[in-house]
C-alpha positions, 0 to 999 in steps of 0.5 A: 354216559358223559364220563364214558365218552370222555374216557374213550376220547381220552384214550383214543390215540392209544386205542387207534394205534393198538387197533392198527397193530391188532389188525395187522396181526389178525389179517393173516390169521383170519385167512389162515384159519379159514383155509385150515378149516376147509371153509371159504377164505372170506368166512375168516374175514367175516368172523373177524369183522363181526368180532371187531364191530359187534362183539366188542360193544356187546362184551363186558371186556375192554381189551379182549379181541374176538375173531375166528379161533384156531382151536376150533379148526378141527371141529369146523373141518370135520363138521363141513365134511360131515354135513357136506355143505358149508351153508349147512355148517352155518346153520349149526353155527347159528344154533350154537350162537343161540345155545351160547346166549342161553348159557349166558342167561343161565349164568354159566359164566360163573365157571370162569372163577374156578380157574386157578391163577397158576393155571391161567398164567401157565396157559399164557406162558405156554401160548407165548412159547408156542408163538415163539416156536411157530413164528421162527419159521415165518421169521426165517422165510419158511412160511408153511402155515398161517394157522400155526401162529395161535394153533396151540400145537394142534398139529402135535409138538412133534410136527411143530418142532420138525417144522422149526428144524426145517425152518432153521435148515432152509433160511431165506436171507431176505426174510431173516433180515426183515424179521431181525431188523423189525425185531430190533425196531420193536425192542428199541421202541420199547426202550426208555430213550424212545419213550422220552420223546412224545413224537416217537412215542406216538408212532406204534412200533409194530407199524414202523416194523411193517413199514420197514418190511414194505420199504425193504421189499420195494427197494430190493425188487428194483435194485437187488432181486436176489434179496427180495421176498417172493409172493409166498413170503407176503400177505395174500389177500384176495382183491374185491375192489368194490362193496358190491363184490363184498356183498356177493361174498356173503352166504346165508345158512341153509335152513333146509338142514334143520331136520338133520340131527347132525347139525344139532350135535355139531351146534352143541359141540361148537357152543361148549368148546367156543364158550370154554375157550372164551372164558379161558381167554377173558380170564387170561386177558383180565390177568394181563390188563394193567388196570385189572378190570374184571370181565362179567363172564355171563355178559361175555357168553351172551356177546359171543353167542350173538356174535356167532349167530350173526357170523353164521347168518353172514357166512362167517366162521365161529367166533371166540375171544382170542388170547393172541390177538388180545395180548397183541392189543394189550402189548400195543397199549390198548385201553378200551374196546375202541381198539378192537372196534378199530381193528374190525373196521380196518378189516372191513375197509381194507378187504374191500378197498386196500387189498393190493397194498396189504399184499405188500406186507412181509409175513416176516414183519408180522412174525417179529411182532408175534415173537415179541408178544410171545417173549412177553407172555413167557419171559423167564422172570415169570418162572422165577416169580412162581418158583418163589411162590412155592410148589403149590403154585409152581408145579401146576404152572409148569405142568399146565405149560408142558400139557398144553405144549404136548396136547392142545389148549383145552386138554392142557388146561384140564390137566393143569386144573387137575393138578391145581385141584390136587394141591388145593386139596392137599393144602386143605387136608393139612389145614383142616385140623391140628393136634397140639400137646402139653404134657399129658394133655392134647388139644385136637382143633377142627378148622373151617370145613372138615370133610370126609377127605380129612378122615385119614388125617383125623385117624392119624392124629388119634393114633398120636394121642398117648395112653393115659392122657386127656384129649379135648376135641374143639369144633368151635371154629369148624363151619362144617363137619362131615358125618363121616368125621363125626362117626370117626370121632364117636368110634374113637371115643368109644375105644378111648377107654381101653387106652385110658384116654379121657375125651371131652368135646367143646364147640359141638352142637347140643344135638350132636350124636357125639354128646353122651359118648364123652368121658367125664373130666373137666375140659380146659384149654389153658396151657394146651396148644403151646407145643406141637 
């Protein structure tokens, strides 16, 4: 415990600055996701607070940030319409949290280990590209939707590119100037020149970018109103003013709906989708973590389940681990779970006491922060790196990107997984067995696991054995041989005499059905295997 306390205290300055950055990014997203879900605006803030203050300490991840997820907006909107009551939906969310807890205890988190690295990196690159596409409208003053910041093209690529083209035709000079200067500040703050000064290094670049935006708008409102930003270009947070008003915003689930079968089907849907998004997110965060720490996925499911249970009891939206906010955390230099905790605390304090000042923040500044994150997730060198790794890595990587861009996160991942599995099977297909030749002698060697998928390859190898030759089939290196493979070998051995092929077996079990069908010649591996 003392070691952990020293570790947290040692990283406190970096975690505090990262928590501020995550807070700035998360605040408008919490509001936007609530509005897009057809839920009360405060429900998004509640989910962000619970994700920051509670899930951060229950989770096994040091850098993952939890909160309301854009990927669940359609499910939430449909559920509220179906039930006709937000409090009834909260009952479904409580049940979903209990189901997630059960998944954690039954160790369902192990599924995360089956996501190929190429697919996870493709997902991150796709999200980076989505951030760039969706933040350009905010950067130019076309603030149509907060939700677009991390919606994974839920509205479809066509509408997203249409919004992008509209933004380029309707540029607001003030918002564009704010975002360009903010982006320049962020780039300069990443340079070696700034990092050599300890004082400048201690100031978070995103915080400075936001300060620039507030200062610009304050100045232009007084001296150049034509260049000032309107209310539609600023953060819009309702002002509570007191703790009592905060408490009045909380809602309880409606337990009278427990007899309604619809809440159970909604709960199952929420639990499954939220769990999948969480597992994808923590796998992605582990890839981005500079220290390469590994998140215990079963513990993560329990943490998310408890978070959703508490969020439902307080009137909040569903919670998942969220990639965009987690990437912002890592990009800002976060080191431990304290950064996520700080962001939750800042959400709580700001919404109660400082909403008036937060409403001075231009959305263009937040767009610049997310544009930088998007570039880091989808930088061109990443594509070159995967191309150099070979087609079996590059093709699933690229297909995952385009699938997510054209559909949404879960569908895109499913397509990427199918492509990744195809390449794994293809590699296994060719490495399962080898046929080598030396003169009239052949050696067929089975490697590792040989399943029915390799039956076609085995038949091709048998067809390649010439008449009037000797063949040794060596199974000593095979850990598993499927019954279909054994039958194919047995059938060939019976027919081999017609082609005057002498067959001998090595490395097969004594009780194998193949023994007794072997033709008689003394097998020797000497000299066989030098030439394919």
